[in-house]
Phi, psi and omega in degrees: 000130182276172179294327177294330178285322185294329185271352185286137176291149180283134181253145180241116187287349181258355181289142178293140176290161179301149182303324184291327175290320175301314179298316178295324173300311181298321178296314181283336171298323189265343184292142178281145184311309186290341176276349174305318181301332180260004184283125183289335186273353176260126174278116182250094185282353172267349180282174183271346183241122173249149178301163184297329181282350182246134186230132173285126179259179176300129176296152176271136180281151179301329181295331179275322186282324188301315186289330180292313183297322185289336176291337180262001178292126180285350180253228187260001179085003186279349182265000179267121184219118175254116185261345182214167174300149178251120183288147182239137179236150178240135173249132187298331185274353180256122186287165177091163177198000000 
């Protein structure tokens, strides 16, 4: 067992979810499909409008990402292929940059 496993909280599959999560689930279960596009709480990274708190940063190039992904490949890294730039986003409420 790794150190990460030792510190992980025990999860109970039968435990009831928090009230806030239940309310959110109910809200989106009842929401009409066409209303999802206008919901301010959903981040649509493919859309043309990002919320004020979210900023698109310089995308990362495949030449930068591919060596990083290969380090995490469980085999020899030969099956890792990054074909396009990967967009990066920043949120004002999340620290770091």
